[in-house]
C-alpha positions in Angstrom: 105.5 113.1 104.2 103.0 113.6 107.2 102.3 117.6 108.1 102.5 116.9 111.7 106.1 115.7 111.4 107.2 118.5 109.3 105.8 121.2 111.3 107.5 119.6 114.5 110.9 120.0 112.7 109.9 123.4 111.4 108.8 124.9 115.0 110.7 127.9 115.2 110.2 132.0 114.9 112.9 132.2 112.2 111.7 129.0 109.9 109.4 130.0 106.7 107.8 127.3 105.5 106.4 127.1 101.6 106.2 125.3 98.7 109.3 123.8 96.8 108.8 121.3 94.2 105.4 121.3 94.8 105.6 120.0 98.3 105.3 122.2 101.8 108.5 122.2 103.5 111.1 124.6 105.4 112.5 127.2 103.1 114.8 128.7 105.2 115.2 127.9 108.9 116.9 131.2 109.7 120.0 132.2 107.8 120.5 131.1 104.1 124.0 131.7 104.1 125.2 129.7 107.0 122.7 127.0 105.6 124.7 126.8 102.3 128.0 127.0 103.8 126.9 124.1 106.1 125.9 121.9 102.8 129.5 123.3 101.4 131.8 122.8 104.4 129.8 121.2 107.2 126.7 119.3 107.4 123.2 120.1 106.7 120.0 118.0 107.3 116.7 118.6 105.7 113.4 117.2 105.1 113.0 115.3 101.8 109.1 115.9 101.6 108.9 116.6 97.7 110.3 113.4 97.1 108.2 109.7 96.9 108.9 106.2 96.2 107.2 103.9 93.8 107.5 99.8 94.3 107.7 97.7 91.4 107.4 94.0 92.1 106.2 90.8 90.3 108.0 87.7 88.9 108.7 89.5 85.8 109.9 93.0 87.1 113.3 92.7 85.9 112.9 92.1 82.3 109.6 94.6 82.1 111.3 97.6 84.0 114.9 96.9 82.0 112.8 97.4 78.7 111.1 100.5 79.9 114.2 102.7 81.4 117.4 104.1 79.9 119.9 102.6 82.3 121.0 98.8 83.0 118.4 97.6 85.8 118.9 93.7 85.0 122.8 93.7 86.2 122.1 96.0 89.1 123.3 94.3 92.2 121.0 93.9 95.2 120.9 97.2 97.6 122.6 99.5 94.3 120.6 101.8 92.3 121.4 103.9 88.9 120.1 107.2 87.5 117.2 106.5 84.5 115.2 108.7 82.5 111.8 107.3 81.1 111.4 108.1 77.4 108.6 108.2 74.9 108.7 106.8 71.5 110.5 109.9 69.9 113.0 109.7 72.3 111.9 112.7 74.5 112.2 112.5 78.3 109.1 111.8 80.3 111.0 111.7 83.7 113.5 110.9 85.9 114.2 108.6 89.0 116.7 106.5 90.8 116.2 103.0 90.5 117.0 100.9 93.4 117.3 97.0 93.2 116.0 95.6 96.7 116.1 92.3 96.2 112.3 91.0 95.8 111.5 94.4 94.4 112.6 97.8 92.9 112.1 101.1 94.5 111.9 104.1 92.1 112.6 107.4 93.8 111.3 110.5 92.0 109.8 113.6 92.6 106.3 113.5 94.1 104.9 115.5 91.0 106.2 112.9 88.8 104.5 109.8 90.5 101.1 109.8 88.9 102.5 110.8 85.3 105.2 108.1 85.3 102.6 105.7 86.9 100.4 106.4 83.6 103.0 106.2 81.3 104.7 103.3 82.2 101.7 100.7 83.5 100.0 100.9 80.1 103.0 98.9 78.9 102.4 96.1 81.5 100.1 93.6 79.2 100.7 90.1 80.0 103.5 90.9 82.6 103.5 89.9 86.0 104.4 93.0 87.3 102.9 95.1 90.3 103.6 99.0 90.1 102.2 101.1 92.8 103.2 104.3 94.9 104.9 103.2 98.2 103.6 105.4 100.9 104.5 105.5 104.8 107.9 106.4 104.0 109.5 109.8 105.2 112.9 111.0 104.2 115.5 113.1 105.5 118.5 114.0 103.7 121.8 114.7 104.9 124.6 116.7 102.9 128.1 118.1 103.3 131.8 116.8 103.7 130.8 116.2 107.5 127.7 114.2 106.3 129.1 110.7 107.2 130.8 111.8 110.6 127.8 113.1 111.6 125.7 110.1 110.6 128.2 107.8 112.4 127.9 109.7 115.5 124.3 109.5 115.1 124.1 105.7 115.3 124.0 105.4 111.4 126.8 104.1 110.0 127.5 105.3 106.3 131.1 105.1 106.4 132.8 103.9 103.0 129.6 103.7 101.4 129.6 103.6 97.6 127.7 106.1 95.2 124.0 104.9 95.2 124.2 101.8 97.9 121.4 101.0 100.4 122.1 99.7 103.8 119.3 98.7 106.1 120.1 99.1 110.0 117.9 99.3 112.9 118.5 102.3 115.2 117.3 101.9 118.9 114.4 99.5 117.6 113.5 101.5 114.4 114.1 100.2 111.0 116.2 102.9 108.9 117.2 102.6 105.3 120.6 104.6 104.5 121.1 105.7 100.9 124.0 107.2 99.4 124.1 109.8 96.8 125.3 109.4 93.1 128.6 111.0 92.2 127.0 114.4 90.8 125.8 114.7 94.6 128.8 114.4 96.9 128.4 113.9 100.6 124.7 113.3 99.9 122.7 110.8 101.9 119.4 109.9 102.7 117.6 108.2 105.5 114.2 106.5 104.7 112.2 105.6 107.9 108.5 105.4 109.3 107.3 109.1 109.4 106.4 109.1 113.0 110.1 108.5 113.7 111.4 110.9 111.7 111.1 113.8 114.5 113.2 111.6 116.5 116.0 111.1 114.2 115.9 114.6 112.9 117.0 115.7 116.6 119.7 113.0 117.1 121.2 114.4 113.6 121.5 118.0 114.7 122.3 117.1 118.0 125.2 115.4 116.4 126.4 118.5 114.8 123.7 118.9 111.4 122.9 122.3 110.8 118.7 122.3 109.7 118.9 123.5 106.0 115.8 124.9 104.3 115.2 124.6 100.3 116.2 127.7 99.3 120.1 126.9 100.3 119.5 123.6 98.8 118.2 125.3 95.6 121.3 127.3 95.3 123.4 124.1 95.9 121.7 122.2 93.1 122.6 124.8 90.9 126.3 125.3 91.9 126.4 121.5 91.3 124.6 121.8 88.0 121.9 119.2 88.8 119.0 119.7 86.7 115.3 119.6 87.9 112.7 117.7 85.8 109.9 119.8 85.3 112.1 122.8 85.2 115.4 122.2 83.4 114.6 118.8 81.9 111.0 118.9 80.3 109.1 116.3 77.8 110.4 118.4 74.8 114.0 117.2 75.8 116.2 114.6 74.6 118.6 112.5 76.7 122.2 113.7 75.3 121.1 117.3 75.4 120.6 117.1 79.2 124.5 116.1 79.7 123.3 113.4 82.1 124.8 110.5 80.5 124.9 108.4 83.6 121.3 108.1 82.9 122.2 106.3 79.6 123.5 102.5 79.0 124.4 101.7 75.2 124.8 98.1 75.6 121.8 97.2 77.1 119.6 96.5 74.2 116.0 97.9 73.2 113.8 100.1 75.4 111.3 102.9 74.6 112.9 105.6 73.0 116.2 103.6 72.4 116.4 104.0 68.8 116.3 107.8 69.1 119.1 107.5 71.4 121.2 105.2 69.2 120.6 107.5 66.4 122.0 110.5 68.0 125.0 108.7 69.4 125.7 107.6 66.2 125.6 111.2 64.5 128.2 112.2 67.0 125.9 115.0 69.1 123.0 116.9 69.7 122.7 120.6 68.8 122.2 121.8 72.3 124.2 121.4 75.5 123.0 122.0 79.2 125.4 124.6 80.8 125.8 127.1 83.4 125.6 130.8 83.1 127.2 133.5 84.9 125.5 136.9 84.4 126.5 140.3 85.8 124.5 142.6 88.1 121.3 142.6 86.0 119.7 139.0 85.6 117.7 138.0 82.0 114.4 136.7 82.2 114.2 132.9 81.8 113.1 131.6 78.7 114.2 131.1 75.0 116.6 133.7 73.3 116.6 134.2 69.4 118.8 135.5 66.6 117.5 135.5 63.1 114.6 133.6 64.1 116.4 130.6 65.8 116.8 129.7 69.1 120.3 130.1 70.5 120.6 129.9 74.1 117.4 129.1 76.7 117.7 129.8 80.5 115.7 127.5 82.8 117.1 128.2 86.2 118.2 131.1 87.8 119.6 131.8 91.3 121.1 134.6 93.0 123.8 132.9 95.0 126.2 134.1 98.3 129.5 133.2 97.5 132.9 134.3 99.4 133.7 136.8 96.7 130.0 138.2 96.9 126.7 137.4 95.4 126.8 135.8 92.0 124.1 135.5 89.6 123.8 132.1 87.9 121.7 130.2 85.7 121.2 126.8 84.5 120.0 126.1 80.6 120.9 125.3 77.4 123.2 127.2 74.6 123.5 125.7 71.0 127.1 124.3 70.2 127.8 126.5 67.5 127.5 129.7 69.8 130.4 128.1 72.1 132.7 127.9 69.2 133.2 131.5 68.8 133.9 132.1 72.7 132.0 131.6 76.3 130.3 134.9 76.0 126.9 135.5 74.7 124.5 138.3 74.2 120.8 138.0 75.8 119.2 141.0 74.7 121.8 143.3 75.9 122.9 141.2 78.7 125.8 139.4 78.7 126.2 135.9 79.9 129.0 133.7 80.2 128.9 130.1 79.4 130.3 127.7 81.8 130.6 123.6 81.9 129.0 122.5 85.0 129.5 122.1 87.9 130.5 125.9 88.4 134.1 126.4 89.5 133.4 128.8 92.3 133.6 128.7 96.0 131.3 129.5 98.6 
């Protein structure tokens, strides 16, 4: 996303800009508590500066891409999307993305930091296939989230009412072509608008005037943790297996062969993996991120830590993995003298 547009949005004495997921973006617009509250009970708007697009085109694109990812893109309707992993032959996760069928091409939406690694990993399997795969530049993305998001979008002239999860709508707003995308079920009230970067500040102002509150990455990170949404590169790494992450919406067990499919199917037939992606509630003292071992074997790993302001006071929360047998004896574990409560995700606590 153009830095010029970003700084137009961030032009405020209270705004603090910094790095999030490797991209320069507003971290806070003034008050993280009210920004988090907007995401939970109102409507927040934010620049998605850390997301990028990859276009996959060519007459063999459907067959080739279907054989590269863990979900079913061959039967994906036009202007609908799904969540996917790309695996290596050992079944380890090389990256994640949302894939949208745009008719004559697919749009792959992923973190900017994943674009080059995914291009490298996937393009080497284009051999005799008629497939073109390249970054899709010149697109800005604005995110809108909250229970009032659809109403705010409608007031701003962007009709997102009754959109299905991961649906795409092409619209024109006062002569500007925009693409409205609804979020997945794991992100309730989430929408994105993709458009020309030069038109993004104007749309930003229109959304704010319609009732959306500017939200920085710090509040978004808290919202992500509360929803239990893993971040690739932090909570999901190239040593992790798909079923360990609990992101079963990325897997289709009826689609046939793809890279890493044999390992995924073997895990399914054997019942389960040893680790489970989970939430952690800490006390006043926060343990360090990383692995925790007992008798030489890791029983837990903390991958994300966040202190979140809630209605009942600040809560120290974490995301990570825990061995399933640790849950059999109770939900509390000892992390080098600090107690943690292990919970299923998303967190059942209010803002």
